[in-house]
C-alpha positions in Angstrom: 4.4 77.4 -24.7 1.8 77.0 -21.9 3.2 77.0 -18.3 1.7 77.2 -14.5 -2.2 76.8 -14.7 -2.5 77.7 -17.9 -0.9 74.5 -18.9 -3.4 72.5 -17.5 -6.5 74.5 -19.1 -8.0 74.3 -22.5 -8.8 77.6 -24.2 -11.9 78.0 -26.4 -10.8 80.2 -29.2 -14.0 80.7 -30.2 -15.4 82.4 -27.2 -12.6 85.0 -26.8 -10.3 82.8 -25.0 -12.3 81.9 -22.0 -10.6 79.1 -20.1 -13.0 75.8 -19.6 -12.3 73.4 -17.2 -12.0 69.6 -18.3 -14.9 67.4 -16.8 -14.4 63.3 -16.4 -17.8 61.5 -16.9 -18.2 58.2 -14.8 -20.3 55.6 -16.3 -21.8 53.2 -13.4 -20.5 49.7 -13.9 -22.7 47.2 -16.0 -24.7 44.8 -13.8 -23.4 41.6 -15.4 -19.9 42.7 -14.4 -21.0 43.9 -10.7 -22.9 40.5 -10.3 -19.8 38.7 -11.6 -17.7 40.4 -8.9 -20.0 39.5 -6.3 -20.3 35.8 -7.4 -16.7 35.6 -7.0 -16.2 37.1 -3.6 -19.1 34.5 -2.5 -17.2 32.0 -4.1 -13.9 32.8 -2.4 -15.6 33.1 0.9 -17.5 29.6 0.6 -14.0 27.8 -0.2 -12.3 29.6 2.9 -15.4 28.7 5.1 -15.5 24.9 3.6 -11.4 24.7 4.1 -11.8 25.7 7.8 -14.6 23.2 8.2 -12.7 20.3 6.6 -9.3 21.3 8.2 -11.3 21.2 11.7 -13.1 17.8 10.9 -9.9 16.0 9.5 -8.0 16.9 12.8 -11.3 16.6 14.9 -10.8 14.6 18.5 -14.3 13.3 17.7 -12.4 11.2 14.9 -9.5 9.8 17.4 -8.6 6.2 17.0 -9.8 3.9 20.0 -10.3 0.4 18.2 -8.3 -1.5 16.3 -9.8 -4.8 14.5 -7.7 -7.2 12.9 -8.7 -9.6 10.3 -7.3 -12.0 7.7 -4.6 -13.4 9.8 -3.7 -17.0 11.0 -0.3 -16.8 11.7 0.0 -13.5 13.4 -1.9 -13.4 16.9 -4.6 -10.6 17.0 -3.2 -9.7 20.4 0.2 -9.0 18.9 -1.0 -7.1 16.0 -3.0 -4.7 18.1 -0.2 -4.4 20.7 2.2 -3.4 17.4 -0.7 -0.7 16.2 -1.0 0.9 20.0 1.0 4.0 18.8 -1.8 4.9 16.4 -4.3 5.1 19.3 -5.9 8.9 19.5 -4.6 9.6 16.2 -7.4 10.9 13.8 -8.9 8.4 11.5 -8.4 10.7 8.5 -4.5 10.7 9.1 -4.0 7.0 9.4 -2.6 5.1 6.0 -1.8 1.7 4.8 1.7 3.1 5.0 1.7 4.0 8.7 0.0 0.3 9.7 2.7 -1.4 7.5 5.6 0.4 9.1 4.7 -0.7 12.5 4.1 -4.3 11.2 7.2 -4.2 9.4 9.3 -6.5 11.9 6.6 -9.3 11.4 7.8 -12.0 8.9 4.1 -13.1 8.6 2.7 -9.9 7.1 2.9 -9.4 3.3 0.5 -6.7 3.1 -2.2 -4.5 4.9 -5.2 -2.6 3.6 -6.8 0.1 6.3 -10.4 0.8 6.3 -11.6 3.7 8.8 -14.7 2.9 10.4 -15.8 6.4 11.9 -16.0 7.6 14.3 -13.2 5.7 16.5 -12.4 2.6 14.7 -10.1 1.1 12.1 -10.3 -2.4 10.3 -6.8 -3.8 9.2 -7.0 -6.6 6.6 -3.8 -8.3 6.8 -2.5 -10.3 4.0 -0.1 -13.3 5.3 2.9 -15.2 3.4 1.9 -18.6 2.8 3.9 -21.3 4.4 4.9 -24.3 1.8 7.2 -26.3 4.2 8.8 -26.7 7.2 12.5 -27.1 8.3 13.6 -28.5 11.4 15.7 -26.4 13.8 16.4 -28.3 17.1 13.5 -29.0 18.8 11.5 -26.4 16.8 9.9 -26.6 13.2 10.1 -23.5 11.1 7.4 -22.3 8.7 9.0 -21.4 5.4 7.5 -19.7 2.6 8.4 -20.1 -1.3 11.1 -17.6 -0.9 12.7 -19.6 1.8 11.7 -16.7 4.6 10.8 -18.1 8.1 7.4 -16.6 8.8 6.6 -18.8 11.8 7.0 -21.7 14.1 5.0 -24.7 14.8 5.2 -26.9 18.1 5.3 -30.1 16.1 5.1 -31.5 12.5 1.2 -32.5 13.3 0.4 -28.7 14.0 2.5 -27.5 10.7 0.6 -29.9 8.3 3.5 -29.2 5.7 6.3 -31.4 4.0 9.2 -31.2 5.8 12.5 -30.2 3.6 15.4 -32.3 4.1 18.8 -30.4 5.1 17.9 -28.4 8.0 18.4 -24.6 8.3 21.8 -24.8 6.5 19.9 -25.8 3.2 18.0 -22.4 3.0 20.5 -20.5 1.1 21.4 -23.2 -1.3 20.1 -23.3 -5.2 18.4 -26.8 -4.3 16.7 -25.3 -1.5 14.7 -22.7 -3.5 14.2 -25.3 -6.2 12.3 -27.2 -3.8 10.2 -24.3 -2.3 9.3 -23.3 -5.9 7.8 -26.7 -6.4 5.8 -26.9 -3.1 4.4 -23.3 -3.7 2.3 -24.4 -6.8 0.4 -27.5 -5.2 -3.0 -27.0 -4.5 -3.7 -27.4 -0.5 -5.1 -30.6 -0.9 -1.8 -31.9 -2.2 0.3 -30.2 0.1 -1.4 -31.5 3.1 -0.6 -35.1 2.0 3.4 -34.5 1.7 5.2 -35.9 4.4 8.5 -34.4 3.3 10.7 -33.0 0.1 14.3 -33.5 -0.9 16.2 -33.1 -4.1 19.8 -34.3 -4.9 20.1 -31.4 -7.5 18.0 -29.0 -9.2 16.7 -31.5 -11.4 15.9 -34.1 -9.3 13.1 -33.0 -6.7 11.2 -35.7 -5.1 8.3 -35.8 -2.4 7.1 -38.1 -0.3 3.5 -38.7 0.7 2.3 -39.6 4.1 1.1 -42.9 2.8 4.5 -44.1 1.9 4.0 -43.0 -2.1 6.6 -41.0 -3.8 6.5 -38.7 -6.3 9.3 -37.9 -9.0 9.0 -34.2 -9.8 12.2 -33.7 -11.6 13.1 -30.1 -12.4 11.2 -27.1 -11.5 10.3 -26.7 -15.1 6.6 -26.8 -16.0 5.7 -26.7 -12.3 2.0 -25.6 -12.8 1.5 -28.4 -15.2 2.9 -31.1 -13.1 1.2 -29.8 -10.2 -2.3 -30.3 -12.2 -1.4 -33.9 -13.3 -0.5 -35.0 -9.9 -3.5 -33.5 -8.2 -5.5 -35.8 -10.9 -3.3 -38.8 -10.4 -3.7 -38.9 -6.8 -7.5 -38.3 -7.1 -7.9 -41.6 -9.0 -9.2 -44.6 -7.7 -6.2 -46.8 -5.9 -5.0 -49.7 -8.3 -3.7 -53.4 -7.5 -0.7 -53.7 -6.8 -0.4 -50.3 -5.1 1.3 -47.6 -7.1 4.6 -46.7 -5.5 5.8 -43.8 -7.6 4.1 -41.1 -9.6 6.5 -39.7 -12.1 5.4 -36.4 -13.4 8.9 -35.2 -14.6 7.2 -35.0 -18.3 4.0 -33.9 -17.6 1.9 -34.8 -20.8 3.4 -38.2 -20.4 2.9 -39.3 -16.5 4.2 -42.7 -15.5 3.1 -44.6 -12.2 5.1 -47.5 -10.8 
């Protein structure tokens, strides 16, 4: 058995037992591998530099919000919308999302949705989608604007300002099934038909009636086939006046409408 230094040496048996030292040969790294390693290093450096650049740009004071432009609103006053969005002032444009704006306008019943467009260096444009009023309810001296879901989304000083049909029954009618039936009918009417209505009522979910500003009536019936009934009513109202004048348009069966 070899021990000590002799264990680490090889013996040349053909030359009288001389000890020969082991030699390790170092081969140069292939050029292709060296280029690959260099490219990886450059790539990592570029990623770090670009990351730092975009992080600086993302939070740069040069992109701080200074101006809020509001569009698409008619029920919500622009000044009130801008005031509600004041907490965003000074924030980088790149950090302001639709959700941020929607959260600040969440207590505004007029607002159905928002879309935010950044206009560098310091402006955002907020496009508001508003809920659509289909009727009014009288509450004391005020007139409440109501959407198809029965939600109060605004007020009007008087009926003339609203130019929408009045639903009979006052505010107590809001939570009734009959009320939701009436609003579902009103929600499908074209604007030029809606503005001709004076008020809407229903004794039951199957007996919706509409009163026009000229005194004519519309018997609608139930809320079934609402879209078809709306098309028929629009066509009937566009027909030349008859003698004697029509008092009632019955569209309860839209494929067989009747006038009386």
